[in-house]
ROTIPA-321508 format. One record per atom (N, C-alpha, C): residue number from 1; residue in three letters; atom name; x, y, z. Coordinates in Angstrom, 3 decimals. Example, Ala and Ser with C-alpha at 12.3 -4.5 7.8 and 13.67 -1.06 7.14 Angstrom:
! ROTIPA-321508
+-----+-----+----+----------+----------+----------+
:   k :   r :  a :     east :    north :       up :
+-----+-----+----+----------+----------+----------+
:   1 : ALA :  N :   13.190 :   -5.690 :    7.800 :
:   1 : ALA : CA :   12.300 :   -4.500 :    7.800 :
:   1 : ALA :  C :   13.200 :   -3.300 :    7.800 :
:   2 : SER :  N :   12.850 :   -2.250 :    7.080 :
:   2 : SER : CA :   13.670 :   -1.060 :    7.140 :
:   2 : SER :  C :   12.900 :    0.030 :    7.870 :
+-----+-----+----+----------+----------+----------+
END
This chain:
! ROTIPA-321508
+-----+-----+----+----------+----------+----------+
:   k :   r :  a :     east :    north :       up :
+-----+-----+----+----------+----------+----------+
:   1 : MET :  N :   47.315 :  106.164 :  139.349 :
:   1 : MET : CA :   47.868 :  104.893 :  139.313 :
:   1 : MET :  C :   48.351 :  104.569 :  138.332 :
:   2 : LEU :  N :   48.325 :  104.936 :  136.932 :
:   2 : LEU : CA :   49.312 :  104.387 :  135.836 :
:   2 : LEU :  C :   50.609 :  105.239 :  136.200 :
:   3 : ASN :  N :   51.550 :  104.644 :  135.793 :
:   3 : ASN : CA :   52.668 :  105.139 :  135.826 :
:   3 : ASN :  C :   53.082 :  106.173 :  134.633 :
:   4 : GLU :  N :   53.912 :  106.965 :  134.993 :
:   4 : GLU : CA :   53.743 :  108.350 :  134.164 :
:   4 : GLU :  C :   54.231 :  107.885 :  132.641 :
:   5 : ASN :  N :   55.015 :  107.051 :  132.106 :
:   5 : ASN : CA :   54.853 :  106.826 :  130.885 :
:   5 : ASN :  C :   53.630 :  106.454 :  129.945 :
:   6 : LEU :  N :   52.542 :  105.465 :  131.075 :
:   6 : LEU : CA :   51.476 :  104.567 :  130.395 :
:   6 : LEU :  C :   50.673 :  106.176 :  130.237 :
:   7 : LYS :  N :   50.847 :  106.812 :  131.812 :
:   7 : LYS : CA :   49.841 :  107.963 :  131.420 :
:   7 : LYS :  C :   50.072 :  109.340 :  130.473 :
:   8 : PHE :  N :   51.291 :  109.447 :  130.217 :
:   8 : PHE : CA :   51.434 :  110.158 :  129.081 :
:   8 : PHE :  C :   50.802 :  109.564 :  127.805 :
:   9 : GLU :  N :   51.168 :  108.185 :  127.422 :
:   9 : GLU : CA :   50.753 :  107.621 :  126.219 :
:   9 : GLU :  C :   49.225 :  107.527 :  126.094 :
:  10 : THR :  N :   48.430 :  107.004 :  127.334 :
:  10 : THR : CA :   46.784 :  107.111 :  127.066 :
:  10 : THR :  C :   46.617 :  108.778 :  126.779 :
:  11 : THR :  N :   47.288 :  109.549 :  127.315 :
:  11 : THR : CA :   46.603 :  111.027 :  127.315 :
:  11 : THR :  C :   46.868 :  111.545 :  125.784 :
:  12 : VAL :  N :   47.944 :  111.138 :  125.267 :
:  12 : VAL : CA :   48.119 :  111.853 :  123.777 :
:  12 : VAL :  C :   47.687 :  110.748 :  123.081 :
:  13 : HIS :  N :   47.171 :  110.003 :  123.300 :
:  13 : HIS : CA :   46.138 :  108.463 :  122.304 :
:  13 : HIS :  C :   44.716 :  109.157 :  122.309 :
:  14 : LEU :  N :   44.194 :  109.222 :  123.737 :
:  14 : LEU : CA :   42.855 :  109.740 :  123.777 :
:  14 : LEU :  C :   42.419 :  110.799 :  123.101 :
:  15 : ASN :  N :   43.319 :  112.115 :  123.758 :
:  15 : ASN : CA :   42.802 :  112.989 :  123.276 :
:  15 : ASN :  C :   43.211 :  113.695 :  121.944 :
:  16 : GLY :  N :   44.693 :  113.119 :  121.425 :
:  16 : GLY : CA :   44.861 :  113.199 :  120.077 :
:  16 : GLY :  C :   43.571 :  112.744 :  118.875 :
:  17 : LYS :  N :   43.137 :  111.413 :  119.040 :
:  17 : LYS : CA :   42.120 :  110.819 :  118.519 :
:  17 : LYS :  C :   40.908 :  111.899 :  118.179 :
:  18 : LEU :  N :   40.524 :  112.340 :  119.641 :
:  18 : LEU : CA :   39.259 :  113.546 :  119.680 :
:  18 : LEU :  C :   39.877 :  114.593 :  118.782 :
:  19 : LEU :  N :   40.662 :  114.941 :  118.937 :
:  19 : LEU : CA :   41.470 :  116.293 :  117.839 :
:  19 : LEU :  C :   41.553 :  116.089 :  116.843 :
:  20 : ASN :  N :   41.951 :  114.966 :  116.356 :
:  20 : ASN : CA :   42.199 :  114.695 :  115.041 :
:  20 : ASN :  C :   40.682 :  114.286 :  114.244 :
:  21 : GLU :  N :   39.785 :  113.954 :  115.015 :
:  21 : GLU : CA :   38.233 :  113.853 :  114.347 :
:  21 : GLU :  C :   37.660 :  115.037 :  114.414 :
:  22 : THR :  N :   38.108 :  116.470 :  115.021 :
:  22 : THR : CA :   37.606 :  117.788 :  115.122 :
:  22 : THR :  C :   38.016 :  118.675 :  113.838 :
:  23 : PRO :  N :   36.464 :  118.795 :  113.161 :
:  23 : PRO : CA :   36.884 :  119.503 :  111.909 :
:  23 : PRO :  C :   37.888 :  121.223 :  112.541 :
:  24 : LEU :  N :   37.307 :  121.547 :  113.803 :
:  24 : LEU : CA :   38.272 :  122.654 :  113.917 :
:  24 : LEU :  C :   39.726 :  122.280 :  114.284 :
:  25 : PHE :  N :   40.076 :  121.443 :  114.410 :
:  25 : PHE : CA :   41.320 :  120.995 :  114.590 :
:  25 : PHE :  C :   42.266 :  120.456 :  113.422 :
:  26 : LYS :  N :   41.253 :  120.254 :  112.107 :
:  26 : LYS : CA :   42.091 :  119.588 :  111.144 :
:  26 : LYS :  C :   43.046 :  120.176 :  110.418 :
:  27 : ALA :  N :   43.220 :  121.449 :  110.619 :
:  27 : ALA : CA :   44.738 :  122.415 :  109.501 :
:  27 : ALA :  C :   45.795 :  122.662 :  110.294 :
:  28 : PHE :  N :   45.634 :  122.125 :  111.802 :
:  28 : PHE : CA :   46.909 :  121.950 :  112.574 :
:  28 : PHE :  C :   47.804 :  120.942 :  112.371 :
:  29 : ASP :  N :   49.005 :  121.148 :  112.482 :
:  29 : ASP : CA :   49.949 :  119.834 :  112.370 :
:  29 : ASP :  C :   50.264 :  119.025 :  113.553 :
:  30 : VAL :  N :   50.440 :  117.416 :  113.563 :
:  30 : VAL : CA :   50.757 :  116.768 :  114.402 :
:  30 : VAL :  C :   51.608 :  117.002 :  115.701 :
:  31 : GLU :  N :   52.175 :  118.008 :  115.515 :
:  31 : GLU : CA :   53.348 :  118.545 :  116.558 :
:  31 : GLU :  C :   52.292 :  119.361 :  117.226 :
:  32 : PHE :  N :   51.701 :  120.242 :  116.897 :
:  32 : PHE : CA :   51.040 :  121.066 :  117.790 :
:  32 : PHE :  C :   49.854 :  120.612 :  118.403 :
:  33 : LEU :  N :   49.361 :  119.459 :  117.649 :
:  33 : LEU : CA :   48.238 :  118.964 :  118.392 :
:  33 : LEU :  C :   48.422 :  117.901 :  119.773 :
:  34 : SER :  N :   49.759 :  117.316 :  119.263 :
:  34 : SER : CA :   50.425 :  116.323 :  120.464 :
:  34 : SER :  C :   50.243 :  117.480 :  121.809 :
:  35 : GLN :  N :   51.374 :  118.930 :  121.348 :
:  35 : GLN : CA :   51.292 :  119.445 :  122.455 :
:  35 : GLN :  C :   49.848 :  119.804 :  123.244 :
:  36 : LEU :  N :   48.908 :  120.089 :  122.551 :
:  36 : LEU : CA :   47.742 :  120.548 :  123.101 :
:  36 : LEU :  C :   46.854 :  119.471 :  123.619 :
:  37 : THR :  N :   46.811 :  118.467 :  123.393 :
:  37 : THR : CA :   46.773 :  117.069 :  124.330 :
:  37 : THR :  C :   46.595 :  117.248 :  125.681 :
:  38 : PHE :  N :   47.651 :  117.996 :  126.444 :
:  38 : PHE : CA :   47.860 :  118.239 :  127.699 :
:  38 : PHE :  C :   47.359 :  119.239 :  128.387 :
:  39 : VAL :  N :   46.288 :  120.264 :  127.379 :
:  39 : VAL : CA :   45.735 :  121.293 :  128.044 :
:  39 : VAL :  C :   44.447 :  121.290 :  127.618 :
:  40 : ILE :  N :   43.776 :  120.335 :  127.197 :
:  40 : ILE : CA :   42.321 :  119.958 :  126.841 :
:  40 : ILE :  C :   41.738 :  119.319 :  127.850 :
:  41 : LYS :  N :   40.959 :  119.914 :  128.316 :
:  41 : LYS : CA :   39.999 :  119.327 :  129.608 :
:  41 : LYS :  C :   38.583 :  118.980 :  128.968 :
:  42 : LYS :  N :   37.986 :  117.876 :  129.303 :
:  42 : LYS : CA :   36.863 :  117.926 :  129.089 :
:  42 : LYS :  C :   35.630 :  117.879 :  130.271 :
:  43 : ARG :  N :   34.560 :  118.283 :  129.933 :
:  43 : ARG : CA :   33.769 :  118.968 :  130.778 :
:  43 : ARG :  C :   32.492 :  118.535 :  130.464 :
:  44 : ILE :  N :   31.918 :  117.744 :  131.333 :
:  44 : ILE : CA :   29.954 :  117.892 :  130.991 :
:  44 : ILE :  C :   29.460 :  118.726 :  131.612 :
:  45 : PHE :  N :   28.725 :  119.307 :  131.208 :
:  45 : PHE : CA :   27.689 :  120.366 :  131.796 :
:  45 : PHE :  C :   26.455 :  120.150 :  131.973 :
:  46 : ASN :  N :   25.540 :  120.556 :  132.893 :
:  46 : ASN : CA :   24.201 :  119.907 :  132.888 :
:  46 : ASN :  C :   22.988 :  120.896 :  132.262 :
:  47 : VAL :  N :   22.052 :  120.313 :  132.256 :
:  47 : VAL : CA :   20.843 :  121.109 :  131.525 :
:  47 : VAL :  C :   20.935 :  122.160 :  132.102 :
:  48 : ASP :  N :   20.699 :  123.530 :  131.628 :
:  48 : ASP : CA :   20.506 :  124.805 :  132.485 :
:  48 : ASP :  C :   21.500 :  125.382 :  133.017 :
:  49 : GLU :  N :   22.682 :  124.375 :  133.005 :
:  49 : GLU : CA :   24.028 :  125.000 :  133.551 :
:  49 : GLU :  C :   24.645 :  126.267 :  132.728 :
:  50 : HIS :  N :   25.189 :  127.265 :  133.306 :
:  50 : HIS : CA :   25.806 :  128.298 :  132.530 :
:  50 : HIS :  C :   27.037 :  128.249 :  132.149 :
:  51 : ILE :  N :   27.605 :  128.189 :  131.017 :
:  51 : ILE : CA :   29.043 :  127.850 :  130.444 :
:  51 : ILE :  C :   29.985 :  128.897 :  130.746 :
:  52 : PHE :  N :   29.414 :  130.131 :  130.162 :
:  52 : PHE : CA :   29.983 :  131.709 :  130.185 :
:  52 : PHE :  C :   28.853 :  132.670 :  130.479 :
:  53 : TYR :  N :   29.062 :  133.653 :  131.023 :
:  53 : TYR : CA :   28.406 :  134.959 :  130.613 :
:  53 : TYR :  C :   29.224 :  136.136 :  129.776 :
:  54 : GLU :  N :   28.426 :  136.691 :  129.464 :
:  54 : GLU : CA :   29.086 :  137.913 :  128.520 :
:  54 : GLU :  C :   29.788 :  138.783 :  129.705 :
:  55 : GLY :  N :   30.874 :  139.258 :  129.235 :
:  55 : GLY : CA :   31.473 :  140.217 :  130.016 :
:  55 : GLY :  C :   32.846 :  139.332 :  130.553 :
:  56 : GLU :  N :   32.725 :  138.415 :  130.768 :
:  56 : GLU : CA :   33.667 :  137.428 :  131.512 :
:  56 : GLU :  C :   35.002 :  137.533 :  130.508 :
:  57 : ILE :  N :   35.849 :  137.247 :  131.043 :
:  57 : ILE : CA :   37.442 :  137.088 :  130.254 :
:  57 : ILE :  C :   37.338 :  135.528 :  129.891 :
:  58 : GLY :  N :   37.869 :  135.670 :  128.294 :
:  58 : GLY : CA :   37.824 :  134.110 :  127.508 :
:  58 : GLY :  C :   39.239 :  133.751 :  128.085 :
:  59 : GLU :  N :   39.165 :  132.729 :  129.408 :
:  59 : GLU : CA :   40.061 :  131.670 :  129.217 :
:  59 : GLU :  C :   39.933 :  130.410 :  128.497 :
:  60 : SER :  N :   38.707 :  130.283 :  127.836 :
:  60 : SER : CA :   38.768 :  128.956 :  127.515 :
:  60 : SER :  C :   38.090 :  128.697 :  126.411 :
:  61 : LEU :  N :   38.207 :  127.898 :  125.168 :
:  61 : LEU : CA :   37.410 :  127.636 :  123.980 :
:  61 : LEU :  C :   36.720 :  126.453 :  124.282 :
:  62 : PHE :  N :   35.483 :  126.298 :  123.596 :
:  62 : PHE : CA :   34.636 :  125.370 :  123.726 :
:  62 : PHE :  C :   33.896 :  124.761 :  122.547 :
:  63 : TYR :  N :   34.701 :  123.512 :  122.623 :
:  63 : TYR : CA :   34.201 :  122.358 :  121.013 :
:  63 : TYR :  C :   33.158 :  122.015 :  122.133 :
:  64 : ILE :  N :   31.788 :  121.652 :  121.193 :
:  64 : ILE : CA :   30.758 :  120.527 :  121.722 :
:  64 : ILE :  C :   30.857 :  119.462 :  120.794 :
:  65 : GLN :  N :   31.217 :  118.484 :  121.886 :
:  65 : GLN : CA :   30.928 :  117.013 :  121.118 :
:  65 : GLN :  C :   29.835 :  116.639 :  120.662 :
:  66 : LYS :  N :   29.241 :  116.443 :  121.686 :
:  66 : LYS : CA :   27.698 :  116.459 :  121.666 :
:  66 : LYS :  C :   26.676 :  117.080 :  122.382 :
:  67 : GLY :  N :   25.673 :  116.725 :  121.830 :
:  67 : GLY : CA :   24.504 :  117.620 :  122.769 :
:  67 : GLY :  C :   24.270 :  118.814 :  121.952 :
:  68 : SER :  N :   23.367 :  119.901 :  123.057 :
:  68 : SER : CA :   23.751 :  121.462 :  122.018 :
:  68 : SER :  C :   23.653 :  122.299 :  123.183 :
:  69 : VAL :  N :   23.620 :  123.419 :  122.803 :
:  69 : VAL : CA :   23.830 :  124.720 :  123.881 :
:  69 : VAL :  C :   23.310 :  125.729 :  123.411 :
:  70 : ARG :  N :   22.409 :  126.409 :  123.871 :
:  70 : ARG : CA :   21.437 :  127.575 :  123.462 :
:  70 : ARG :  C :   22.218 :  128.725 :  124.134 :
:  71 : LEU :  N :   22.329 :  129.550 :  123.046 :
:  71 : LEU : CA :   23.140 :  130.781 :  123.399 :
:  71 : LEU :  C :   21.794 :  131.992 :  123.498 :
:  72 : THR :  N :   21.982 :  132.464 :  124.907 :
:  72 : THR : CA :   21.052 :  133.709 :  125.385 :
:  72 : THR :  C :   21.569 :  134.723 :  125.880 :
:  73 : HIS :  N :   21.022 :  135.907 :  125.468 :
:  73 : HIS : CA :   21.206 :  137.189 :  126.040 :
:  73 : HIS :  C :   21.070 :  137.379 :  127.247 :
:  74 : ARG :  N :   21.956 :  137.391 :  128.293 :
:  74 : ARG : CA :   21.730 :  137.388 :  129.715 :
:  74 : ARG :  C :   20.506 :  138.275 :  129.998 :
:  75 : LYS :  N :   20.625 :  139.703 :  130.002 :
:  75 : LYS : CA :   19.866 :  140.573 :  130.539 :
:  75 : LYS :  C :   18.186 :  140.238 :  129.849 :
:  76 : THR :  N :   18.452 :  140.510 :  128.613 :
:  76 : THR : CA :   16.792 :  140.347 :  127.973 :
:  76 : THR :  C :   16.633 :  138.747 :  127.770 :
:  77 : GLN :  N :   17.115 :  137.784 :  128.228 :
:  77 : GLN : CA :   16.268 :  136.218 :  128.109 :
:  77 : GLN :  C :   16.618 :  135.830 :  126.520 :
:  78 : THR :  N :   17.027 :  137.035 :  125.332 :
:  78 : THR : CA :   16.310 :  136.727 :  124.321 :
:  78 : THR :  C :   17.536 :  135.692 :  123.795 :
:  79 : PHE :  N :   16.801 :  134.333 :  122.850 :
:  79 : PHE : CA :   17.504 :  133.553 :  122.296 :
:  79 : PHE :  C :   18.206 :  133.996 :  121.133 :
:  80 : ILE :  N :   19.253 :  133.683 :  121.144 :
:  80 : ILE : CA :   20.298 :  134.170 :  119.887 :
:  80 : ILE :  C :   20.154 :  133.050 :  118.757 :
:  81 : LYS :  N :   20.891 :  131.722 :  119.458 :
:  81 : LYS : CA :   21.072 :  130.618 :  118.396 :
:  81 : LYS :  C :   21.754 :  129.266 :  119.461 :
:  82 : GLU :  N :   21.413 :  127.885 :  118.740 :
:  82 : GLU : CA :   21.449 :  126.763 :  119.286 :
:  82 : GLU :  C :   22.788 :  126.229 :  118.296 :
:  83 : LEU :  N :   23.600 :  125.841 :  119.312 :
:  83 : LEU : CA :   24.815 :  125.128 :  118.784 :
:  83 : LEU :  C :   24.793 :  123.594 :  119.065 :
:  84 : GLY :  N :   25.187 :  122.982 :  118.163 :
:  84 : GLY : CA :   25.482 :  121.193 :  118.743 :
:  84 : GLY :  C :   26.885 :  120.755 :  118.353 :
:  85 : GLY :  N :   26.741 :  119.735 :  118.023 :
:  85 : GLY : CA :   28.070 :  118.852 :  117.820 :
:  85 : GLY :  C :   28.784 :  119.291 :  116.612 :
:  86 : ASP :  N :   30.122 :  119.415 :  116.735 :
:  86 : ASP : CA :   31.155 :  119.577 :  115.985 :
:  86 : ASP :  C :   31.328 :  121.173 :  115.907 :
:  87 : ASP :  N :   30.221 :  122.149 :  116.471 :
:  87 : ASP : CA :   30.290 :  123.303 :  116.722 :
:  87 : ASP :  C :   31.326 :  123.920 :  117.787 :
:  88 : PHE :  N :   31.857 :  124.951 :  117.892 :
:  88 : PHE : CA :   32.641 :  125.724 :  118.724 :
:  88 : PHE :  C :   32.334 :  127.150 :  119.294 :
:  89 : MET :  N :   32.507 :  127.390 :  120.476 :
:  89 : MET : CA :   32.289 :  128.972 :  120.778 :
:  89 : MET :  C :   33.575 :  129.122 :  121.508 :
:  90 : GLY :  N :   33.683 :  130.820 :  122.021 :
:  90 : GLY : CA :   34.417 :  131.308 :  122.776 :
:  90 : GLY :  C :   35.819 :  131.895 :  122.320 :
:  91 : GLU :  N :   36.036 :  131.473 :  120.675 :
:  91 : GLU : CA :   37.082 :  131.486 :  120.412 :
:  91 : GLU :  C :   37.888 :  132.753 :  120.398 :
:  92 : ILE :  N :   37.164 :  133.684 :  119.917 :
:  92 : ILE : CA :   36.976 :  135.378 :  119.694 :
:  92 : ILE :  C :   37.904 :  135.401 :  121.015 :
:  93 : ALA :  N :   37.068 :  135.785 :  121.917 :
:  93 : ALA : CA :   37.661 :  135.955 :  123.556 :
:  93 : ALA :  C :   38.970 :  135.148 :  124.068 :
:  94 : PHE :  N :   38.661 :  134.089 :  123.672 :
:  94 : PHE : CA :   40.047 :  133.210 :  124.219 :
:  94 : PHE :  C :   41.547 :  133.585 :  123.088 :
:  95 : PHE :  N :   40.993 :  133.686 :  121.885 :
:  95 : PHE : CA :   42.795 :  134.349 :  120.914 :
:  95 : PHE :  C :   42.925 :  135.508 :  121.661 :
:  96 : THR :  N :   42.121 :  136.394 :  121.506 :
:  96 : THR : CA :   41.965 :  137.731 :  121.647 :
:  96 : THR :  C :   42.496 :  138.328 :  123.171 :
:  97 : ASP :  N :   42.066 :  137.650 :  124.025 :
:  97 : ASP : CA :   41.731 :  137.970 :  125.755 :
:  97 : ASP :  C :   40.744 :  138.879 :  125.988 :
:  98 : ASP :  N :   40.143 :  139.069 :  125.186 :
:  98 : ASP : CA :   38.959 :  139.820 :  125.328 :
:  98 : ASP :  C :   37.805 :  139.435 :  125.915 :
:  99 : THR :  N :   37.012 :  140.368 :  126.594 :
:  99 : THR : CA :   35.903 :  139.954 :  127.007 :
:  99 : THR :  C :   35.139 :  139.113 :  126.449 :
: 100 : ARG :  N :   33.901 :  138.355 :  127.228 :
: 100 : ARG : CA :   32.968 :  137.307 :  126.218 :
: 100 : ARG :  C :   31.736 :  138.225 :  125.710 :
: 101 : THR :  N :   31.361 :  137.996 :  124.506 :
: 101 : THR : CA :   30.145 :  138.706 :  124.029 :
: 101 : THR :  C :   29.668 :  137.457 :  123.646 :
: 102 : VAL :  N :   28.209 :  137.471 :  122.959 :
: 102 : VAL : CA :   27.606 :  136.693 :  122.454 :
: 102 : VAL :  C :   26.843 :  137.404 :  121.269 :
: 103 : SER :  N :   27.104 :  136.783 :  119.851 :
: 103 : SER : CA :   26.270 :  136.923 :  118.837 :
: 103 : SER :  C :   25.651 :  135.881 :  118.017 :
: 104 : ALA :  N :   25.262 :  136.614 :  116.769 :
: 104 : ALA : CA :   24.699 :  135.549 :  116.089 :
: 104 : ALA :  C :   25.500 :  135.537 :  114.661 :
+-----+-----+----+----------+----------+----------+
END
């Protein structure tokens, strides 16, 4: 419902603010973060909802803004670790185009 210019400015402002406050992205320059604001998607997951499975192709990087994520080995249901606010996961598969793995 917003005109394109207002939509653009709103997207850059909101996503840029999130990125600027995120430790993972503090090392990147403003130009890169501005471009990144258009590919970021905010998702909310329900309790016990799977985010990804081991062996999947890593098409996304996940940053946990708030809440927590429990990493569990799929076959054995063995607890690996819990991640919380300002943690991230999935970066290795995302940047290497490798399949997802879960490690401590």
